[in-house]
C-alpha positions as CSV (number, residue, x, y, z in Angstrom):
1,M,-10.1,-10.4,14.0
2,S,-10.3,-6.9,12.4
3,E,-13.4,-5.8,10.2
4,I,-12.6,-6.0,6.3
5,Q,-12.5,-2.3,4.9
6,T,-11.8,-0.8,1.6
7,Y,-8.6,1.1,0.9
8,R,-7.5,2.9,-2.3
9,V,-3.6,2.2,-2.9
10,H,-1.3,3.8,-5.4
11,A,2.7,4.0,-5.8
12,R,3.8,6.8,-3.9
13,D,5.1,8.7,-7.0
14,D,2.1,8.2,-8.8
15,D,-1.1,10.3,-8.9
16,R,-4.3,9.1,-6.8
17,S,-5.9,8.5,-10.0
18,H,-3.6,5.3,-10.6
19,G,-4.9,3.8,-7.3
20,H,-6.7,0.6,-7.1
21,A,-9.4,-0.4,-4.5
22,V,-8.2,-3.1,-2.2
23,D,-10.3,-4.9,0.7
24,A,-8.2,-5.8,3.6
25,S,-8.3,-5.7,7.5
26,S,-5.5,-3.1,7.9
27,F,-3.4,-0.6,6.2
28,E,-0.4,-2.8,6.0
29,E,-2.4,-5.8,4.7
30,A,-3.8,-3.4,1.9
31,A,-0.3,-2.1,1.0
32,I,1.0,-5.6,0.9
33,A,-1.9,-6.9,-1.3
34,F,-1.4,-4.0,-3.6
35,V,2.2,-4.8,-4.2
36,E,1.3,-8.4,-5.0
37,M,-1.3,-7.6,-7.4
38,W,0.0,-4.6,-9.2
39,R,3.9,-4.4,-9.1
40,P,4.6,-0.9,-8.6
41,P,8.0,0.4,-9.5
42,V,10.9,-1.0,-7.5
43,D,13.8,1.3,-6.0
44,A,17.5,0.3,-5.9
45,D,16.9,-1.3,-2.5
46,N,14.4,-3.7,-3.9
47,E,11.6,-1.8,-2.0
48,V,8.4,-0.2,-3.1
49,S,6.6,2.8,-1.4
50,V,2.8,3.0,-1.5
51,I,0.1,5.4,-0.3
52,V,-2.8,3.6,1.4
53,R,-5.9,5.5,1.9
54,E,-8.8,4.3,3.8
55,T,-11.9,5.2,1.8
56,E,-14.4,5.8,4.7
57,S,-12.3,8.1,6.9
58,G,-10.0,9.6,4.2
59,V,-6.8,8.7,6.5
60,E,-3.7,8.2,4.5
61,L,-0.6,6.2,5.4
62,C,2.5,5.6,3.5
63,Y,4.4,2.2,3.6
64,R,7.6,0.8,2.2
65,I,7.5,-2.9,1.4
66,D,10.8,-4.7,1.3
67,L,10.5,-7.3,-1.7
68,D,13.4,-9.4,-0.4
69,G,11.9,-10.0,3.1
70,G,8.2,-9.1,2.8
71,D,8.3,-6.7,5.5
72,A,6.3,-3.5,5.5
73,M,7.1,-0.4,7.5
74,P,5.9,3.2,7.6
75,C,7.6,5.4,5.3
76,Q,10.1,8.1,6.8
């Protein structure tokens, strides 16, 4: 099992100042938790894009979440 870490997550089109802290065991888990809790804007394909930053390392990843299927995939 992975260690729980704190991530800052915000919608891709929003400034970092709109981010929220999420405790999760992975970037993907943090992205999904953010979408479930804060409902960022949805695009025409019923997907949302979020930026996930690990607070300790500063590493950032972008994820697209498909709200129909619940799948999370890296942004392209």
